[in-house]
N, CA, C and O atoms as a Tinker XYZ file with bonds, in Angstrom:
   336  protein
     1  N    101.443000   98.640000  122.105000    73     2
     2  CA   100.190000   98.116000  121.644000    64     1     3
     3  C     99.950000   96.793000  122.376000    63     2     4     5
     4  O    100.848000   95.955000  122.464000    81     3
     5  N     98.759000   96.615000  122.887000    73     3     6
     6  CA    98.442000   95.402000  123.632000    64     5     7
     7  C     98.239000   94.217000  122.689000    63     6     8     9
     8  O     98.096000   94.383000  121.477000    81     7
     9  N     98.230000   93.044000  123.261000    73     7    10
    10  CA    98.001000   91.832000  122.475000    64     9    11
    11  C     96.639000   91.882000  121.796000    63    10    12    13
    12  O     96.507000   91.503000  120.633000    81    11
    13  N     95.640000   92.344000  122.514000    73    11    14
    14  CA    94.288000   92.434000  121.942000    64    13    15
    15  C     94.262000   93.413000  120.766000    63    14    16    17
    16  O     93.610000   93.154000  119.755000    81    15
    17  N     94.967000   94.530000  120.901000    73    15    18
    18  CA    95.015000   95.511000  119.814000    64    17    19
    19  C     95.757000   94.939000  118.600000    63    18    20    21
    20  O     95.337000   95.135000  117.460000    81    19
    21  N     96.851000   94.240000  118.852000    73    19    22
    22  CA    97.598000   93.616000  117.759000    64    21    23
    23  C     96.729000   92.608000  117.017000    63    22    24    25
    24  O     96.712000   92.583000  115.786000    81    23
    25  N     96.007000   91.777000  117.768000    73    23    26
    26  CA    95.124000   90.794000  117.136000    64    25    27
    27  C     94.049000   91.467000  116.301000    63    26    28    29
    28  O     93.753000   91.033000  115.188000    81    27
    29  N     93.467000   92.529000  116.843000    73    27    30
    30  CA    92.414000   93.241000  116.121000    64    29    31
    31  C     92.962000   93.858000  114.836000    63    30    32    33
    32  O     92.331000   93.758000  113.784000    81    31
    33  N     94.130000   94.493000  114.913000    73    31    34
    34  CA    94.741000   95.089000  113.725000    64    33    35
    35  C     95.099000   94.030000  112.693000    63    34    36    37
    36  O     94.878000   94.220000  111.497000    81    35
    37  N     95.651000   92.916000  113.155000    73    35    38
    38  CA    95.995000   91.831000  112.249000    64    37    39
    39  C     94.744000   91.278000  111.571000    63    38    40    41
    40  O     94.740000   91.019000  110.367000    81    39
    41  N     93.694000   91.103000  112.350000    73    39    42
    42  CA    92.431000   90.618000  111.783000    64    41    43
    43  C     91.910000   91.580000  110.713000    63    42    44    45
    44  O     91.448000   91.147000  109.657000    81    43
    45  N     91.984000   92.872000  110.985000    73    43    46
    46  CA    91.527000   93.874000  110.007000    64    45    47
    47  C     92.357000   93.805000  108.731000    63    46    48    49
    48  O     91.819000   93.899000  107.627000    81    47
    49  N     93.677000   93.640000  108.885000    73    47    50
    50  CA    94.539000   93.554000  107.705000    64    49    51
    51  C     94.196000   92.324000  106.872000    63    50    52    53
    52  O     94.107000   92.397000  105.647000    81    51
    53  N     94.006000   91.203000  107.545000    73    51    54
    54  CA    93.682000   89.975000  106.822000    64    53    55
    55  C     92.327000   90.106000  106.135000    63    54    56    57
    56  O     92.168000   89.661000  104.999000    81    55
    57  N     91.367000   90.700000  106.797000    73    55    58
    58  CA    90.043000   90.896000  106.202000    64    57    59
    59  C     90.100000   91.791000  104.964000    63    58    60    61
    60  O     89.243000   91.686000  104.087000    81    59
    61  N     91.097000   92.665000  104.887000    73    59    62
    62  CA    91.187000   93.586000  103.750000    64    61    63
    63  C     91.870000   92.968000  102.528000    63    62    64    65
    64  O     91.870000   93.572000  101.455000    81    63
    65  N     92.452000   91.774000  102.673000    73    63    66
    66  CA    93.129000   91.115000  101.555000    64    65    67
    67  C     92.070000   90.558000  100.608000    63    66    68    69
    68  O     91.184000   89.803000  101.008000    81    67
    69  N     92.190000   90.956000   99.337000    73    67    70
    70  CA    91.178000   90.553000   98.369000    64    69    71
    71  C     91.653000   89.549000   97.337000    63    70    72    73
    72  O     90.848000   89.061000   96.545000    81    71
    73  N     92.941000   89.227000   97.325000    73    71    74
    74  CA    93.375000   88.255000   96.330000    64    73    75
    75  C     93.894000   86.994000   97.018000    63    74    76    77
    76  O     94.544000   87.048000   98.062000    81    75
    77  N     93.590000   85.887000   96.409000    73    75    78
    78  CA    93.893000   84.588000   96.986000    64    77    79
    79  C     95.384000   84.336000   97.121000    63    78    80    81
    80  O     95.807000   83.661000   98.060000    81    79
    81  N     96.190000   84.858000   96.213000    73    79    82
    82  CA    97.635000   84.641000   96.265000    64    81    83
    83  C     98.221000   85.252000   97.531000    63    82    84    85
    84  O     98.988000   84.599000   98.238000    81    83
    85  N     97.870000   86.488000   97.818000    73    83    86
    86  CA    98.378000   87.156000   99.017000    64    85    87
    87  C     97.860000   86.470000  100.271000    63    86    88    89
    88  O     98.605000   86.253000  101.226000    81    87
    89  N     96.589000   86.135000  100.258000    73    87    90
    90  CA    96.000000   85.471000  101.418000    64    89    91
    91  C     96.664000   84.117000  101.667000    63    90    92    93
    92  O     96.903000   83.741000  102.814000    81    91
    93  N     96.957000   83.396000  100.603000    73    91    94
    94  CA    97.649000   82.106000  100.734000    64    93    95
    95  C     99.055000   82.290000  101.291000    63    94    96    97
    96  O     99.510000   81.487000  102.106000    81    95
    97  N     99.738000   83.333000  100.860000    73    95    98
    98  CA   101.086000   83.603000  101.356000    64    97    99
    99  C    101.057000   83.952000  102.843000    63    98   100   101
   100  O    101.911000   83.489000  103.600000    81    99
   101  N    100.096000   84.754000  103.268000    73    99   102
   102  CA    99.956000   85.112000  104.681000    64   101   103
   103  C     99.651000   83.859000  105.497000    63   102   104   105
   104  O    100.214000   83.645000  106.571000    81   103
   105  N     98.757000   83.044000  104.972000    73   103   106
   106  CA    98.407000   81.795000  105.659000    64   105   107
   107  C     99.636000   80.895000  105.807000    63   106   108   109
   108  O     99.886000   80.351000  106.882000    81   107
   109  N    100.392000   80.745000  104.730000    73   107   110
   110  CA   101.590000   79.911000  104.771000    64   109   111
   111  C    102.587000   80.439000  105.792000    63   110   112   113
   112  O    103.173000   79.670000  106.554000    81   111
   113  N    102.777000   81.756000  105.804000    73   111   114
   114  CA   103.712000   82.358000  106.758000    64   113   115
   115  C    103.261000   82.112000  108.196000    63   114   116   117
   116  O    104.052000   81.688000  109.039000    81   115
   117  N    101.993000   82.377000  108.468000    73   115   118
   118  CA   101.487000   82.206000  109.827000    64   117   119
   119  C    101.445000   80.737000  110.247000    63   118   120   121
   120  O    101.464000   80.428000  111.438000    81   119
   121  N    101.388000   79.851000  109.288000    73   119   122
   122  CA   101.387000   78.416000  109.576000    64   121   123
   123  C    102.802000   77.877000  109.791000    63   122   124   125
   124  O    102.978000   76.720000  110.172000    81   123
   125  N    103.799000   78.711000  109.547000    73   123   126
   126  CA   105.180000   78.287000  109.727000    64   125   127
   127  C    105.804000   77.706000  108.477000    63   126   128   129
   128  O    106.926000   77.201000  108.525000    81   127
   129  N    105.105000   77.765000  107.367000    73   127   130
   130  CA   105.624000   77.260000  106.097000    64   129   131
   131  C    106.523000   78.327000  105.498000    63   130   132   133
   132  O    106.039000   79.380000  105.083000    81   131
   133  N    107.819000   78.071000  105.447000    73   131   134
   134  CA   108.768000   79.071000  104.965000    64   133   135
   135  C    109.062000   78.941000  103.474000    63   134   136   137
   136  O    109.853000   79.710000  102.927000    81   135
   137  N    108.434000   77.977000  102.819000    73   135   138
   138  CA   108.660000   77.829000  101.394000    64   137   139
   139  C    107.800000   78.822000  100.624000    63   138   140   141
   140  O    106.725000   79.218000  101.074000    81   139
   141  N    108.293000   79.211000   99.462000    73   139   142
   142  CA   107.539000   80.136000   98.632000    64   141   143
   143  C    106.270000   79.465000   98.118000    63   142   144   145
   144  O    106.330000   78.357000   97.584000    81   143
   145  N    105.119000   80.127000   98.273000    73   143   146
   146  CA   103.898000   79.542000   97.724000    64   145   147
   147  C    103.937000   79.589000   96.204000    63   146   148   149
   148  O    104.510000   80.506000   95.616000    81   147
   149  N    103.329000   78.600000   95.578000    73   147   150
   150  CA   103.265000   78.611000   94.123000    64   149   151
   151  C    102.214000   79.624000   93.699000    63   150   152   153
   152  O    101.050000   79.528000   94.088000    81   151
   153  N    102.630000   80.583000   92.907000    73   151   154
   154  CA   101.711000   81.620000   92.449000    64   153   155
   155  C    102.315000   82.314000   91.244000    63   154   156   157
   156  O    103.467000   82.069000   90.886000    81   155
   157  N    101.544000   83.169000   90.630000    73   155   158
   158  CA   102.012000   83.881000   89.447000    64   157   159
   159  C    103.264000   84.702000   89.743000    63   158   160   161
   160  O    104.213000   84.677000   88.959000    81   159
   161  N    103.284000   85.427000   90.858000    73   159   162
   162  CA   104.434000   86.279000   91.144000    64   161   163
   163  C    105.678000   85.447000   91.417000    63   162   164   165
   164  O    106.780000   85.847000   91.043000    81   163
   165  N    105.521000   84.301000   92.060000    73   163   166
   166  CA   106.685000   83.472000   92.350000    64   165   167
   167  C    107.268000   82.888000   91.062000    63   166   168   169
   168  O    108.482000   82.728000   90.938000    81   167
   169  N    106.407000   82.578000   90.124000    73   167   170
   170  CA   106.881000   82.043000   88.856000    64   169   171
   171  C    107.643000   83.090000   88.056000    63   170   172   173
   172  O    108.474000   82.749000   87.214000    81   171
   173  N    107.361000   84.358000   88.316000    73   171   174
   174  CA   108.008000   85.443000   87.582000    64   173   175
   175  C    109.382000   85.800000   88.150000    63   174   176   177
   176  O    110.110000   86.590000   87.548000    81   175
   177  N    109.742000   85.228000   89.300000    73   175   178
   178  CA   111.033000   85.540000   89.921000    64   177   179
   179  C    112.173000   84.906000   89.137000    63   178   180   181
   180  O    112.061000   83.798000   88.613000    81   179
   181  N    113.269000   85.644000   89.077000    73   179   182
   182  CA   114.475000   85.062000   88.488000    64   181   183
   183  C    115.064000   84.084000   89.507000    63   182   184   185
   184  O    114.689000   84.096000   90.680000    81   183
   185  N    115.979000   83.248000   89.052000    73   183   186
   186  CA   116.646000   82.294000   89.946000    64   185   187
   187  C    117.383000   83.046000   91.062000    63   186   188   189
   188  O    117.378000   82.614000   92.215000    81   187
   189  N    118.015000   84.169000   90.714000    73   187   190
   190  CA   118.752000   84.969000   91.701000    64   189   191
   191  C    117.805000   85.550000   92.752000    63   190   192   193
   192  O    118.118000   85.560000   93.943000    81   191
   193  N    116.642000   86.034000   92.300000    73   191   194
   194  CA   115.670000   86.593000   93.244000    64   193   195
   195  C    115.144000   85.516000   94.193000    63   194   196   197
   196  O    115.019000   85.743000   95.396000    81   195
   197  N    114.839000   84.349000   93.641000    73   195   198
   198  CA   114.350000   83.256000   94.473000    64   197   199
   199  C    115.412000   82.841000   95.494000    63   198   200   201
   200  O    115.094000   82.611000   96.661000    81   199
   201  N    116.665000   82.746000   95.059000    73   199   202
   202  CA   117.748000   82.381000   95.973000    64   201   203
   203  C    117.926000   83.432000   97.067000    63   202   204   205
   204  O    118.182000   83.087000   98.220000    81   203
   205  N    117.791000   84.707000   96.713000    73   203   206
   206  CA   117.923000   85.782000   97.704000    64   205   207
   207  C    116.803000   85.703000   98.739000    63   206   208   209
   208  O    117.041000   85.892000   99.931000    81   207
   209  N    115.599000   85.428000   98.287000    73   207   210
   210  CA   114.466000   85.300000   99.215000    64   209   211
   211  C    114.677000   84.115000  100.140000    63   210   212   213
   212  O    114.481000   84.229000  101.350000    81   211
   213  N    115.074000   82.982000   99.586000    73   211   214
   214  CA   115.300000   81.797000  100.408000    64   213   215
   215  C    116.433000   82.017000  101.403000    63   214   216   217
   216  O    116.358000   81.542000  102.536000    81   215
   217  N    117.485000   82.732000  100.994000    73   215   218
   218  CA   118.582000   83.053000  101.911000    64   217   219
   219  C    118.079000   83.946000  103.044000    63   218   220   221
   220  O    118.448000   83.745000  104.201000    81   219
   221  N    117.247000   84.919000  102.721000    73   219   222
   222  CA   116.668000   85.777000  103.755000    64   221   223
   223  C    115.816000   84.995000  104.740000    63   222   224   225
   224  O    115.853000   85.263000  105.941000    81   223
   225  N    115.053000   84.037000  104.248000    73   223   226
   226  CA   114.239000   83.198000  105.125000    64   225   227
   227  C    115.116000   82.335000  106.027000    63   226   228   229
   228  O    114.788000   82.124000  107.195000    81   227
   229  N    116.227000   81.836000  105.494000    73   227   230
   230  CA   117.168000   81.063000  106.316000    64   229   231
   231  C    117.762000   81.939000  107.411000    63   230   232   233
   232  O    117.879000   81.516000  108.561000    81   231
   233  N    118.136000   83.164000  107.046000    73   231   234
   234  CA   118.697000   84.087000  108.036000    64   233   235
   235  C    117.675000   84.401000  109.118000    63   234   236   237
   236  O    118.014000   84.468000  110.299000    81   235
   237  N    116.432000   84.590000  108.717000    73   235   238
   238  CA   115.362000   84.878000  109.683000    64   237   239
   239  C    115.179000   83.695000  110.616000    63   238   240   241
   240  O    115.035000   83.879000  111.825000    81   239
   241  N    115.182000   82.494000  110.079000    73   239   242
   242  CA   114.999000   81.279000  110.885000    64   241   243
   243  C    116.126000   81.086000  111.893000    63   242   244   245
   244  O    115.900000   80.568000  112.987000    81   243
   245  N    117.331000   81.500000  111.531000    73   243   246
   246  CA   118.471000   81.321000  112.423000    64   245   247
   247  C    118.721000   82.535000  113.320000    63   246   248   249
   248  O    119.710000   82.571000  114.052000    81   247
   249  N    117.827000   83.530000  113.264000    73   247   250
   250  CA   117.945000   84.688000  114.152000    64   249   251
   251  C    118.927000   85.741000  113.688000    63   250   252   253
   252  O    119.295000   86.623000  114.464000    81   251
   253  N    119.359000   85.671000  112.445000    73   251   254
   254  CA   120.329000   86.639000  111.924000    64   253   255
   255  C    119.608000   87.830000  111.304000    63   254   256   257
   256  O    119.843000   88.177000  110.147000    81   255
   257  N    118.740000   88.444000  112.074000    73   255   258
   258  CA   117.990000   89.607000  111.602000    64   257   259
   259  C    118.046000   90.699000  112.664000    63   258   260   261
   260  O    118.346000   90.435000  113.828000    81   259
   261  N    117.758000   91.910000  112.253000    73   259   262
   262  CA   117.685000   93.037000  113.179000    64   261   263
   263  C    116.281000   93.623000  113.100000    63   262   264   265
   264  O    115.645000   93.620000  112.046000    81   263
   265  N    115.819000   94.119000  114.224000    73   263   266
   266  CA   114.488000   94.695000  114.264000    64   265   267
   267  C    114.475000   96.067000  113.585000    63   266   268   269
   268  O    115.517000   96.694000  113.390000    81   267
   269  N    113.293000   96.504000  113.238000    73   267   270
   270  CA   113.110000   97.826000  112.645000    64   269   271
   271  C    113.662000   98.899000  113.584000    63   270   272   273
   272  O    114.319000   99.841000  113.138000    81   271
   273  N    113.394000   98.755000  114.881000    73   271   274
   274  CA   113.873000   99.730000  115.865000    64   273   275
   275  C    115.403000   99.777000  115.920000    63   274   276   277
   276  O    115.981000  100.853000  116.072000    81   275
   277  N    116.065000   98.616000  115.798000    73   275   278
   278  CA   117.527000   98.591000  115.798000    64   277   279
   279  C    118.088000   99.328000  114.583000    63   278   280   281
   280  O    119.058000  100.077000  114.699000    81   279
   281  N    117.488000   99.117000  113.443000    73   279   282
   282  CA   117.952000   99.786000  112.220000    64   281   283
   283  C    117.719000  101.292000  112.319000    63   282   284   285
   284  O    118.586000  102.085000  111.950000    81   283
   285  N    116.549000  101.683000  112.817000    73   283   286
   286  CA   116.274000  103.117000  112.978000    64   285   287
   287  C    117.272000  103.764000  113.934000    63   286   288   289
   288  O    117.780000  104.850000  113.657000    81   287
   289  N    117.554000  103.110000  115.046000    73   287   290
   290  CA   118.498000  103.671000  116.020000    64   289   291
   291  C    119.871000  103.878000  115.386000    63   290   292   293
   292  O    120.511000  104.909000  115.594000    81   291
   293  N    120.313000  102.900000  114.618000    73   291   294
   294  CA   121.605000  103.009000  113.948000    64   293   295
   295  C    121.623000  104.203000  112.992000    63   294   296   297
   296  O    122.577000  104.982000  112.985000    81   295
   297  N    120.579000  104.343000  112.196000    73   295   298
   298  CA   120.559000  105.402000  111.195000    64   297   299
   299  C    120.265000  106.770000  111.801000    63   298   300   301
   300  O    120.662000  107.790000  111.237000    81   299
   301  N    119.583000  106.810000  112.928000    73   299   302
   302  CA   119.388000  108.090000  113.620000    64   301   303
   303  C    120.725000  108.642000  114.104000    63   302   304   305
   304  O    120.957000  109.850000  114.056000    81   303
   305  N    121.604000  107.753000  114.570000    73   303   306
   306  CA   122.946000  108.175000  114.998000    64   305   307
   307  C    123.776000  108.599000  113.795000    63   306   308   309
   308  O    124.494000  109.598000  113.841000    81   307
   309  N    123.670000  107.833000  112.724000    73   307   310
   310  CA   124.478000  108.092000  111.533000    64   309   311
   311  C    124.014000  109.333000  110.784000    63   310   312   313
   312  O    124.830000  110.040000  110.194000    81   311
   313  N    122.715000  109.604000  110.801000    73   311   314
   314  CA   122.148000  110.733000  110.055000    64   313   315
   315  C    121.232000  111.553000  110.971000    63   314   316   317
   316  O    120.017000  111.566000  110.775000    81   315
   317  N    121.803000  112.234000  111.966000    73   315   318
   318  CA   120.976000  112.952000  112.947000    64   317   319
   319  C    120.142000  114.088000  112.349000    63   318   320   321
   320  O    119.155000  114.511000  112.952000    81   319
   321  N    120.525000  114.580000  111.182000    73   319   322
   322  CA   119.797000  115.673000  110.560000    64   321   323
   323  C    118.494000  115.195000  109.881000    63   322   324   325
   324  O    117.637000  116.012000  109.544000    81   323
   325  N    118.353000  113.898000  109.686000    73   323   326
   326  CA   117.141000  113.354000  109.074000    64   325   327
   327  C    116.096000  113.050000  110.153000    63   326   328   329
   328  O    116.442000  112.694000  111.279000    81   327
   329  N    114.851000  113.190000  109.805000    73   327   330
   330  CA   113.778000  112.880000  110.746000    64   329   331
   331  C    113.322000  111.454000  110.503000    63   330   332   333
   332  O    112.421000  111.202000  109.703000    81   331
   333  N    113.960000  110.519000  111.207000    73   331   334
   334  CA   113.644000  109.106000  111.037000    64   333   335
   335  C    112.808000  108.617000  112.194000    63   334   336
   336  O    112.437000  107.444000  112.235000    81   335
């Protein structure tokens, strides 16, 4: 997918967001703000859930993540009978 196509798809996705909480979260993410936005759903998180999310964000920031394609390749080898 070209850069222009990615931008167009991203723009369409953002235009389809109808609630302010989600839109604020997308804005925060794209702005580089890795902290959880204050919202109803964030207030409903348990301490363990919040810690897990923050740990995941730290791992992402330090490059300790794998791409979707890497995970699919691993599982295609492990489960060749599945259509992944």
